[in-house]
Backbone as CSV, one residue per row, in Angstrom:
resi,resn,N_x,N_y,N_z,CA_x,CA_y,CA_z,C_x,C_y,C_z
1,UNK,0.847,-1.166,0.000,0.000,0.000,0.000,0.899,1.237,0.000
2,UNK,0.412,2.277,-0.608,1.143,3.534,-0.648,0.281,4.630,-0.030
3,UNK,0.931,5.552,0.658,0.238,6.725,1.200,0.915,7.947,0.590
4,UNK,0.146,8.766,-0.087,0.651,9.962,-0.731,0.192,11.184,0.049
5,UNK,1.142,12.042,0.427,0.834,13.267,1.162,1.285,14.457,0.333
6,UNK,0.385,15.403,0.111,0.684,16.592,-0.678,0.581,17.813,0.223
7,UNK,1.630,18.589,0.283,1.712,19.796,1.109,1.451,19.525,2.584
8,UNK,1.660,18.305,3.029,1.479,17.960,4.429,0.034,18.000,4.901
9,UNK,-0.901,18.229,3.976,-2.292,18.390,4.371,-3.189,17.260,3.901
10,UNK,-2.961,16.771,2.727,-3.874,15.797,2.134,-3.181,14.445,2.039
11,UNK,-3.662,13.465,2.767,-3.098,12.117,2.718,-4.092,11.196,2.033
12,UNK,-3.615,10.463,1.064,-4.463,9.532,0.316,-3.782,8.176,0.294
13,UNK,-4.493,7.138,0.718,-3.960,5.780,0.679,-4.341,5.132,-0.639
14,UNK,-3.371,4.473,-1.254,-3.583,3.797,-2.520,-3.466,2.296,-2.281
15,UNK,-4.567,1.565,-2.506,-4.588,0.120,-2.311,-4.388,-0.579,-3.645
16,UNK,-3.645,-1.673,-3.622,-3.359,-2.426,-4.837,-3.769,-3.874,-4.655
17,UNK,-4.117,-4.528,-5.751,-4.457,-5.944,-5.685,-3.185,-6.763,-5.520
18,UNK,-3.346,-7.966,-5.054,-2.226,-8.855,-4.822,-1.457,-9.100,-6.116
19,UNK,-0.130,-9.015,-6.041,0.716,-9.275,-7.202,0.953,-8.070,-8.085
20,UNK,0.363,-6.919,-7.784,0.575,-5.740,-8.622,1.933,-5.123,-8.300
21,UNK,2.431,-4.322,-9.220,3.745,-3.712,-9.047,3.574,-2.244,-8.668
22,UNK,3.346,-2.011,-7.392,3.133,-0.631,-6.948,4.402,0.201,-7.036
23,UNK,5.583,-0.443,-7.037,6.842,0.301,-7.154,6.949,1.034,-8.491
24,UNK,6.250,0.546,-9.503,6.277,1.199,-10.805,5.606,2.571,-10.755
25,UNK,4.718,2.787,-9.778,4.021,4.077,-9.660,4.837,5.136,-8.930
26,UNK,5.823,4.721,-8.149,6.575,5.669,-7.326,7.132,6.857,-8.112
27,UNK,7.731,6.661,-9.312,8.247,7.831,-10.039,7.156,8.786,-10.529
28,UNK,5.920,8.324,-10.597,4.829,9.146,-11.124,4.163,10.011,-10.063
29,UNK,4.285,9.641,-8.806,3.552,10.313,-7.736,4.290,11.547,-7.230
30,UNK,3.543,12.616,-7.009,4.117,13.852,-6.471,3.945,13.867,-4.964
31,UNK,4.708,14.706,-4.291,4.606,14.836,-2.843,5.374,13.745,-2.118
32,UNK,5.073,13.586,-0.847,5.709,12.566,-0.012,4.959,11.256,-0.192
33,UNK,5.693,10.179,-0.482,5.081,8.875,-0.699,5.691,7.880,0.270
34,UNK,4.835,7.190,1.024,5.274,6.179,1.980,4.691,4.832,1.570
35,UNK,5.494,3.791,1.732,5.026,2.441,1.458,4.789,1.745,2.795
36,UNK,3.668,1.037,2.917,3.373,0.345,4.171,2.527,-0.882,3.895
37,UNK,2.417,-1.730,4.892,1.620,-2.945,4.791,0.644,-3.002,5.954
38,UNK,-0.508,-3.551,5.711,-1.479,-3.784,6.769,-1.326,-5.240,7.181
39,UNK,-1.039,-5.455,8.456,-0.814,-6.804,8.946,-2.072,-7.420,9.537
40,UNK,-3.044,-6.621,9.889,-4.268,-7.168,10.447,-5.241,-6.072,10.809
41,UNK,-6.472,-6.455,10.888,-7.532,-5.552,11.306,-8.121,-6.107,12.583
42,UNK,-8.664,-5.250,13.398,-9.274,-5.744,14.621,-10.001,-4.646,15.342
43,UNK,-10.386,-4.954,16.544,-11.093,-3.985,17.353,-12.591,-4.080,17.169
44,UNK,-13.269,-3.212,17.843,-14.715,-3.168,17.806,-15.134,-1.802,17.285
45,UNK,-16.071,-1.770,16.359,-16.547,-0.504,15.808,-17.208,0.331,16.895
46,UNK,-16.909,1.624,16.915,-17.514,2.553,17.870,-18.386,3.540,17.112
47,UNK,-19.538,3.854,17.664,-20.436,4.790,17.006,-20.158,6.231,17.403
48,UNK,-19.397,6.424,18.495,-19.038,7.772,18.921,-17.675,7.733,19.594
49,UNK,-17.076,8.881,19.757,-15.774,8.965,20.408,-15.939,8.714,21.893
50,UNK,-15.174,7.772,22.457,-15.291,7.489,23.892,-14.896,8.702,24.725
51,UNK,-15.558,8.866,25.834,-15.256,9.965,26.741,-15.125,9.416,28.151
52,UNK,-13.952,9.374,28.732,-12.681,9.840,28.184,-12.014,8.759,27.339
53,UNK,-11.046,9.186,26.516,-10.251,8.232,25.762,-9.352,7.471,26.725
54,UNK,-9.201,6.204,26.516,-8.373,5.355,27.372,-7.016,5.158,26.687
55,UNK,-6.273,6.245,26.601,-4.977,6.264,25.914,-3.901,5.660,26.801
56,UNK,-3.015,4.868,26.187,-1.927,4.239,26.930,-0.598,4.509,26.244
57,UNK,0.402,4.864,27.025,1.778,5.006,26.567,2.583,3.902,27.224
58,UNK,3.153,3.033,26.406,3.860,1.864,26.903,5.295,1.912,26.406
59,UNK,6.239,1.605,27.294,7.648,1.529,26.908,8.004,0.057,26.773
60,UNK,8.512,-0.318,25.594,8.976,-1.683,25.369,10.473,-1.628,25.141
61,UNK,11.184,-2.642,25.622,12.627,-2.633,25.458,13.242,-3.983,25.738
62,UNK,14.559,-4.004,25.593,15.312,-5.232,25.843,16.635,-4.865,26.484
63,UNK,17.126,-5.756,27.337,18.448,-5.611,27.937,19.420,-6.369,27.052
64,UNK,20.436,-5.664,26.557,21.423,-6.288,25.686,22.787,-6.248,26.351
65,UNK,23.774,-6.831,25.708,25.132,-6.849,26.258,25.722,-5.441,26.339
66,UNK,25.253,-4.525,25.494,25.773,-3.159,25.486,24.896,-2.178,26.251
67,UNK,23.813,-2.642,26.842,22.914,-1.771,27.596,21.470,-2.024,27.222
68,UNK,20.628,-1.067,27.542,19.200,-1.207,27.235,18.880,-0.497,25.933
69,UNK,17.937,-1.087,25.194,17.359,-0.426,24.033,15.850,-0.419,24.239
70,UNK,15.208,0.671,23.844,13.776,0.759,24.083,13.126,1.766,23.150
71,UNK,11.812,1.720,23.121,11.019,2.693,22.382,9.658,2.811,23.056
72,UNK,8.928,3.848,22.717,7.615,4.045,23.305,6.537,3.779,22.256
73,UNK,5.490,3.102,22.669,4.344,2.818,21.811,3.141,3.539,22.411
74,UNK,2.448,4.329,21.612,1.252,5.024,22.073,0.038,4.402,21.398
75,UNK,-0.913,3.974,22.202,-2.163,3.412,21.702,-3.246,4.438,22.022
76,UNK,-3.894,5.019,21.000,-4.850,6.105,21.237,-6.022,5.732,22.138
77,UNK,-6.510,4.498,22.048,-7.630,4.081,22.897,-7.648,2.558,22.986
78,UNK,-7.748,2.044,24.199,-7.895,0.596,24.405,-9.204,0.346,25.140
79,UNK,-9.687,-0.872,25.047,-10.915,-1.237,25.745,-10.723,-1.057,27.247
80,UNK,-11.792,-0.731,27.946,-11.714,-0.551,29.397,-11.293,-1.840,30.089
81,UNK,-11.622,-2.980,29.492,-11.290,-4.263,30.112,-9.848,-4.699,29.852
82,UNK,-9.103,-3.956,29.029,-7.725,-4.305,28.687,-6.797,-3.839,29.804
83,UNK,-6.154,-4.769,30.464,-5.321,-4.469,31.637,-3.842,-4.609,31.314
84,UNK,-3.010,-4.192,32.250,-1.563,-4.233,32.059,-1.076,-5.646,31.756
85,UNK,-1.679,-6.653,32.346,-1.294,-8.039,32.075,-1.491,-8.376,30.601
86,UNK,-2.493,-7.767,29.969,-2.704,-7.981,28.535,-1.557,-7.391,27.717
87,UNK,-1.074,-6.201,28.112,0.076,-5.611,27.430,1.282,-6.541,27.546
88,UNK,1.496,-7.066,28.748,2.637,-7.960,28.955,2.572,-9.164,28.021
89,UNK,1.442,-9.824,27.981,1.343,-11.027,27.155,1.297,-10.708,25.663
90,UNK,0.695,-9.592,25.277,0.569,-9.262,23.857,1.826,-8.635,23.262
91,UNK,2.641,-7.960,24.078,3.796,-7.240,23.555,5.128,-7.959,23.786
92,UNK,5.322,-8.586,24.944,6.615,-9.190,25.288,6.983,-10.276,24.281
93,UNK,8.159,-10.125,23.691,8.660,-11.087,22.722,8.068,-10.961,21.334
94,UNK,7.136,-10.023,21.143,6.487,-9.881,19.831,6.846,-8.575,19.139
95,UNK,7.006,-7.487,19.894,7.369,-6.192,19.308,8.878,-6.032,19.311
96,UNK,9.401,-5.295,18.316,10.825,-4.963,18.308,11.109,-3.994,19.446
97,UNK,12.304,-4.125,20.046,12.666,-3.289,21.185,12.929,-1.841,20.779
98,UNK,13.338,-1.609,19.537,13.469,-0.247,19.027,13.398,-0.268,17.510
99,UNK,13.524,0.890,16.886,13.350,0.994,15.440,14.582,0.559,14.653
100,UNK,15.737,0.453,15.308,16.980,0.183,14.601,17.382,-1.283,14.559
101,UNK,16.775,-2.129,15.383,17.164,-3.534,15.425,15.937,-4.421,15.351
102,UNK,16.190,-5.700,15.126,15.097,-6.675,15.102,15.022,-7.432,16.422
103,UNK,15.716,-6.936,17.450,15.685,-7.581,18.764,14.287,-7.414,19.351
104,UNK,13.692,-8.504,19.787,12.353,-8.450,20.370,12.424,-7.971,21.812
105,UNK,11.396,-7.275,22.261,11.396,-6.712,23.609,11.255,-7.818,24.655
106,UNK,11.920,-7.624,25.789,11.792,-8.578,26.894,11.173,-7.934,28.129
107,UNK,10.846,-6.634,28.038,10.106,-6.002,29.135,9.145,-4.962,28.596
108,UNK,8.080,-4.732,29.358,7.039,-3.755,29.020,6.721,-2.989,30.299
109,UNK,6.750,-1.660,30.222,6.359,-0.831,31.366,5.432,0.272,30.873
110,UNK,4.671,0.832,31.782,3.830,1.985,31.447,4.634,3.253,31.589
111,UNK,4.451,4.197,30.656,5.118,5.487,30.795,4.542,6.224,31.994
112,UNK,3.224,6.157,32.131,2.553,6.740,33.282,1.888,5.601,34.032
113,UNK,1.964,5.586,35.323,1.405,4.490,36.118,-0.076,4.644,36.302
114,UNK,-0.824,4.707,35.216,-2.278,4.771,35.272,-2.838,3.714,34.357
115,UNK,-3.426,2.724,34.905,-4.080,1.730,34.078,-5.291,1.194,34.774
């Protein structure tokens, strides 16, 4: 999939059928073009914006021989029933510890202790 942004204001996602050569379009597109993949869909449809939003900031990382590596993941809204134990089981060993390596995280903490 490609996302085209023009003047930083208008973002348009371009979907392609399986097996198509989207790289052939890159020289034709103006503005900022990003390539991305959708790995899955999920969640529950909401008819209105929740009040308040249940936003979570989670730090994932790994301890390596040279020190710690980590990054922060922000989830705009999670279900009220989703607890810290769910983050531990869903994130530990599955997310990369940072953007520069493929090392999987071995710890998960909350940025703010509110859950």
